[in-house]
N, C-alpha and C positions, 0 to 999 in steps of 0.2 A: 258372233253370238247368235244362237238359234232363236228365231222369232217365235214367240208364244202367242197363239191366236186365242181369242176369247170366244165364249159361247155367244150365240145370237142374243142381242140385247132385248130385254123385256120392255114392253111399252110402259112409260111412266104415266102417272095420272096427269090429267090436263090441269093447266093452271086456271085460276079463276078468270072469269071473263073480263073482270075489271083490270086485270094486269096487262101491261103493255107487251105485245108480242115481240117487240124488239129487244127487251131486256134479257130474256133467256138466250136469245141468239148471241147478244153481245157477251154475256157471261160464258157461253159455250165457246166463243172464239178466244176469250181471254184465259179460259181455264187451262189449256195446255201450256200456256206460258209460265204458269206458276212454278212447276218443278224446275223449269229452265232457270228462272230467276233465283230460285232457292239454291240451286247448284252453283250458279255463278257467284252468288254472294258468299257461299261457304268457301268456294275456291279462293276468292279475293281475301277473305279473312285469314284463311290458313296461310296464304302466300305472303301477305304483307304485314300481318299482325301477329301471327303465331307460327313462325318458322321454327320447326323442330326436326329432330331426327325422324320422327314418324310422319312428318307432314306429307311427304311425297306418297307414302302408302295410303294415307287417308284420302288424299286428293284423287288418286287412281280409283279407289273403291267408290268414292262419292260419284265420280263421273260415270262409272259403270252402272251404279244404281240409278243415277239420274236418267240414263238412257232407257234402262228397264222400266223405270217409273213413267217416263214419257210414253213408252209403248202402251203401258196400262191405261194412261189417261186417254189415249186415242180410242179405247174401247168405251163406247157411250153407255154400255150397260153398267159399268162400274163407277159412273160419275157420282152417284149418290153416296156410295161407300167411301170414295176418295174424298169428297168434300167433307163428309161428316168426320172422317178420320183426321183430316187437317184441323177441324174445329176441336176435336177431342184432344189432339196433341197440344193445340194452343192453350187449352185449359190446364194442362199438366206441366207447363214449362217451369213454374215456380216451385214445384214440389221437390222433395228430396228423393234420393234414389229408390228407396223401398216403396214409398207411397206412389212414385211415378209408375213403377212397373205394375203394381197392383191396380192402380186406377186405369192404366192403359188396357190391361187385359180384360178388366170388367167391361169397359166400353166396347172393346173390340168384339167380344162374344155377343154382347147385346145387339150390336149393329149387324153382325153377320146373320143373326137369327131373326131379327124383327125389322130390318130396314124398310121393307115395303110398307109397313104400318106406321112407322115413326114419322116419316117426312113426306110431305105431299108436294108434288109439283117440282118444277125446276128452280124454285126459289132457293133450294138447298145449294144450288151451284154458287151462290154468293158467298158461302162459307169459305171456300177455298181461297179466293182472292183476299178476303178479310184477314184470314190467318197469316197471309204473307207479310202484312205489316207487323204483326206481333213477332213473326219469325226474324225479321230484320233487326228488331230491338233486343233480341235474345243474345245470350252468351254463346261462345264458340261451341262449347259442349252441347248446349241445347240445340244449336243449329244442326249439329251432327245427329242428334237424337231425332229431330223432325224428319230429316232426310232419310235416316234409317227406318223410322217408323212407317213413313209412307211407302217406302220400298218393301218393308216387311209385309204390309197388307197385300201388296201386289204379289209378293213372293209366295205368301201362304195360298193365295188364290190361283197363282199361275205355276208354281213349281218349287221343288226342294232346293234347287241350285241357288236361286235368289235368296232363299231363306238362309242358306249357309253363308252367302256373302254378307247378308245383314248381320248375322251373328259375329262375323269377323270384324265388321265395322264397329259394332257395339263394344266388343272386347278391346279393339284398338282405341276407341274413345276413352274407355275406362283406364287403359294403360297410359294414354296420353295425359289424362287428368292426374293420375298418380305420379307420373314423371314430372309434371309441372309442380306438384306439391313438393316432391323431393328437391327439385331445383330451387324452389322458394326457400325450403329449409336450409339448403346449402348456402344460398345467398345470405340468409340470416347468420349462419355459422361464420361465413367469411366476414360479414360485417362485425360480428362480435370479436373475431380474431383481430380485425383491423383496429377496433376500439382498444383491445388489450395492448396491441402493439403501440398505438399512440400513447396509451397510458404509461407503458414502460419507458418509451422515449422521453415522455415528459418528466418522469421520475429521474431518469438518467441525466437529463439536462439540468434539473434542479440540483441533483447531487453534485454535478460538475461545477455549477455556478457557485454553490455555497459550501463546498467541501473545505475542511480546515487545511488540507494539504494543497499547496500551490501547484496548479496544473495548467498546461498550455498545449494547444494543438497548432502545429506548423504544417504547411503544405509540403509537397514533394520538392519544392524549390527552396525550402528552408525559411519561408516567411510566415510570420505570425498570422493565424486565422482567428483564433479564439483563445482568450485567457479568462480565468475565473477571478473572483474577488481576492482570494488569498494570493494569487500570483501578482495582482496589482500591488498588494502590500509589500511583497518581496521585491518587486521591481522598483517600487516607489514611483510608478507611472501608471496612468489610467489606460484602459484597454485601447481607446482610440489612438493613443500616442505610439503604440507598438504595432497596430494592425498594418499588415502589408510590408513590414520591415523585417530585416534579418537580425539575429542576435548581434552580429558584428556591427550593425548600424546603430542599434539601440544601446549596446554595452561595449564600446570599443576597449574599455579597460578590463574586460573579462574575455580575453581571446579564447580561453579554453571552452567557453560555451559554444561558439561557432564550430570549433573543431569536433565537439561531440555530435552536433547535428549533422555535419558533413559526413562523419563516419557512419552514422546510422543510415543516411540516405544512400551512401555508396555501397555499403555491405548488406543492408537489409537486416542487420542483426542488432539486438539490444546492446546498450552500452551503459556502464555505470554500476553502482553509484560512484561518483568521483567528487571529491571536495575541491572547491574553487574559492580562493580568497579574492575579495573585491577590493581593489586599490584604485580609488578615484578621488583625488583631493577635491574637497568641496562638494562631492556628490552625496545625495541623501543615503546611498547604500554603501558609502565608503567604510572600510573596516569590517564589513560583514563577511561571513563565511557561508557558502552555499554548498549543499550536497545535491548533485544533479544526476538524474537518471533519464535515459531516453529510450523509447521503444518504437519499433515500426508499427504502423497501423495499416491494415489491409482490410477494407470493407468492400464487398462486391456491390451492394446496393445500400441505399439509405443515406442519411446525412452524415457528414464527417464528424462523428462524435468521438472524442479521444478515448480509445479503449486500448488497454495493454494487450498486445497480441504476442504469443510465444510460438507461433507457427514458424516453420523453417523458411528461409529466404526464397522468394520466387522471382519471376520476371520483374525487373524494376518497374515496368509499366503497371504492375498490379499494386504498387505502393501508393497508398492514398496520402500518407504524410507521416509525421513524427509526433508522438505524444511525449511531452516533457514534464517531468516531476521535479520540482525544486523544493528542498527543505532548508530553511534557515537554521543552520547549526551553530550560529555564533555563540550563543550561550552554552550549548553543549561543548563546543570546543574550548571555551573559557574554563568551564568546570573541569574538563579533561586535563587541560594544561595545569590547572591548580593542583589537581590530584597527582599528576606526574611530578610537579615541582615539590609537593609535600613528601612524596616518596623518596626523593633524591636530595632534598635540602633540609637544613636545620630550620625549625620553625622560629626560633628565637633570633638568630643572627642572620638568617637568609643565606648562609654559606652552604656549599655542598656538604652532605653528611658522609658517614663512614661508607655507606653502600656505594655512593657515586665516586668517592675517592678511590675505593678498591677497583672500580671499573677503569677509572682514568689511570691508575697506577699500572694495572695489567697492560693496558694499551700502550702506555708510555714505555714500559720495559720492553715490549716487543719491538717498538720502533727503535729504541736505543740499541738493542742487539743487532737489528737489521742494518742500522746505519753506523755501527761502530762507535756510538757516543756513550757517555756516562750520564746516569740519571741520579739525582740526589733527593732524598726524603728527609725533611726536618720535622722532628717530633717535639712539640712545645707543651709545657705544663706550667700553669701559673704557680708561683710560690706562695704558700700560706693562703690560698684562696678560701679555704674553709673558715679561717679566722675572720676574714672580712665578711663572709656570707653569714656567719653566726652572729657576729657583733652588730652588723648594720642591717641585717634582714635580707630576705630573698629578693625583694625588689631592687635593693642596691646591688646585690650580687648579680642579678640579671643585667642591670645597666652596665656593670663592670664588664661582663662578658661581651656585650654589644660593642662597647668602646674598644675593648682589646681586639675584637674581630676586625673592626674598621681600621685600627692602627696597623695590624699585621697586613691587611689587604693593601694599604697604602705603601707599605715598605717593600713589597715584592714587585717583580716584573709583571707586565700585563699578561704574559703567557703562562705565568706560574699559577698553580691551582692551590687555593687555600680552603681548608675544610675544618669543620668542628667535629671531632671524633666523639665527643660526649663529655659532660661535666665541664672541667676546666682544661681539657686537652684539645689541642689543635694540631694540624699537620699541614705541611707545605710540600707540594710536588714541584720539583724544579727540573725540567727537561733541559738537555744541552748544558748540563752543569760543567762538563769539561773536566776541570780539576777540583781538588778539595778546596783550593783557595777561593774559587767562585762561590761555593756553598758556604764557606766560612764568612765571606763578605756579606752574603745575604743574611746569615744568622746575626751578624753584628748590627746590621740595619734594623732588624727586628728588635733586638735587645734595647737599642737606643730609642726606638719608637714606643715601646711598652713602658719603659721606666719613667716616662714623663708623668707628672702628677695628674691625677684624675679627680674631678670633683664628685664626691659621693656624700650624700646626707648633709650637704651644705659645707663640707670641709674637704680640703685636698688630701688625697691619699696617693702613696707611691706603691705601685705593684711591680714586682719583677717576674721574670719568666726564665725557666731552664730549658735549654734547647739541645736536642740530640741529633746528630747528623749521621746518615748512612748513605753510601754510594754503591751503585751497582759495580760488579767486578768485570763486566764484559762478557760473562758467560750466562747461560740461562739460569735464572733464580726464581724462587717462589716469591710472589709479591708480599705475602704475609710475613715471610722470614725477613724481608728487607724492612718492613715496618717494625717488626720486633727488634731488629738491630738498632733502629733509630730510637726506639723506646729504651733499650738498654743504655744507649749513649746519653739519653736524657737523665736517667737515674745517676749515671756517673757524674753529670754536671751538677746535680743536686748534692751528691756526696762531696763534691769539690767546693761547695759553698753557695750554690744557687746563683742566679742572675749571671749566667755564663752559658757557654755551649761546650759540647764535647763531641769529638768525632769517634765513631765506633771503631773498635778493634776487637780482635778475637777474644782477648782477655775479659772483655766486658760481658761476654755471653755467660761465662761461669759466674761472674759476680751478679749478673741480673738473675740468674737461676737461683743463686744463693739468697738473694734479696726476696725473691718470690716465695721461697720456702720459709724464710724468716717471717714474712708477712702472714702466711697461712698459720704458722705456729703461734704468732702473737695474738691472733684473733681468739684463740681458745686458752691462752696461757692464764689470763685473769680468772676465768671460770674454773680452771683446774687448780688454782692456788699456786702457780709457779712463780708469780710475781709477789715478792715480799718486801719487807722494810728492813733496812740495815741502819743502825744508829751510829753515826760517827761523832766521837766526842770532840768538843771544842775546848782547847786547853789555853789557859792564860800563861803566856810565855814568861811573864815576870815572876809569877808565883809557882808555876808548874802545876796548878790545880785544874781539874775539869770543871769548867764553869757552865757548860751546856752540852747539848747533843744535837746533831743535825740528822734528820730522817732522810734516808736515801732509798730510792726504789732499786731493787735488784731482781734480775730475772735469771732463775736457775732452771735449765731444762732438765727433763727426766734423766738424761744420761749424765747429769752432774756438771754439764758445761755451762759456765756463767757468761751471759751476753752482756757486754758493757753497756751502760746507760747511753753512751754516745751513739750506740747503734740502734737501740730499740726506741729511745725517746723520740727522735725525729720521725721514726716510722709510725709510732703510735699517734703522733700529731697528724701525720698525713692520712692515717686510717680513721681518725676520729675517735681513738681509744684513749686519748690523753686524760680525759676527765675521769675515766674509770681507774686508771693507774694512779692519778692524783688522790682519789678518795682513799686508796689503800695507805697512802703516806700520811 
């Protein structure tokens, strides 16, 4: 750096005679040390207290200005200006930016123009050292300002180069202050983000602990780390009782649980939901049903909070653990089983209904054809059930059906299927019937069981049943046709006198069809006036005179064909039309 020489110093006014001549000399010796102390102090502060990206730039410029300022201090003609300038700067340390600049400029021009008149003697030299104490107590930005200002005075008096350097330092100081402010704002933002994160984690932990769904977190070795309150209720054990243990150790009676955890740990893929039945005699959770789901948890940072993760499997080392969700579905399973049972079973007797019987019949016929066996269907219908039901009431009728269902079930083999088709009709599916004789033997046992007296309304009653038997032919058949064949054989048994069985043959089909047509015709015959009364005279055989007349019901169809009473009276009784026919008579 080129040395700038100052003009010859002008003589200063003499000090008063009372002043000690040693004081100015001492101040003169100390005065050059002031900028050195100021520079070192600023360097120490920047290095150890305010290390920033701009620190090394500021240090370099401050050192350069310190050297230039020291050169200016050596010029004794500028002592007064330098001392007063330090004093002026010391008075402006606590001002804001705008007031600081204005105040400094005003004092500077006043000093430049009038300094010979303002201060007398070398007493002004004391101003410089005194301001050093204030300087040391100032902030870093103010330290830079003092250093820059003292150098600016010298620069203005000595050259434009130092003025440019001072401007750079001033701008750097302002940039440094703004940077610090932004850093502080960023710190606040980070702090706020940290608070929000802590708040979110607290909410997540609270939800995990008190969620109504049972959740647990297991580490990558399959050991319990954390369970919530709902999981404690499902397990029937407190959290401390399962911590650090595997599901196989806690629940040896639920092996499927450990298998689920091992599968997720090995594959890194979710598994479930899967229903598990708990079978542990004497255990608090015995007889319960659990629906278990497990999901891998991969968290790069943070606490091992159970979170369902659906990301693809990665390196096994990235697996943090397994999140397990258990839902107690015992009641749901019970309701489901009840609904399924209601859909396939009769509500009154508890026997399989027509729907389930059709499924069992179709499956049995396929097995019979595949195995070369014969299958038998027995169609049962109670005799005169309507009379009992109407005379004793529906409660007695329901009790009768329940008792008959029990008797039929007791009479058949364990593998046979008994169902209630509806009303007073029952059916029995007998697989491996073999021959007609085996089916006939089964029908005989049923007849004997049903005919036993039954107590209804406080009195014993005897009820009979008619049974129709139909067997498969060894070739593929329609299940409905086989059931219809057994139905036709049952009607043949009724026609033969009831309380008996009949085996289906082909002739019964036409008879059954004829009976069906007759049934449909009889339902409208009364309304159409086809059923009339015929009076048959009663003659005294001794006198040969007509003594009375007997009213008889006669059914004449539109084509003139007369249906015998023996045909349509029993049918009217079965269909519940007997009262209407009787009123005509």
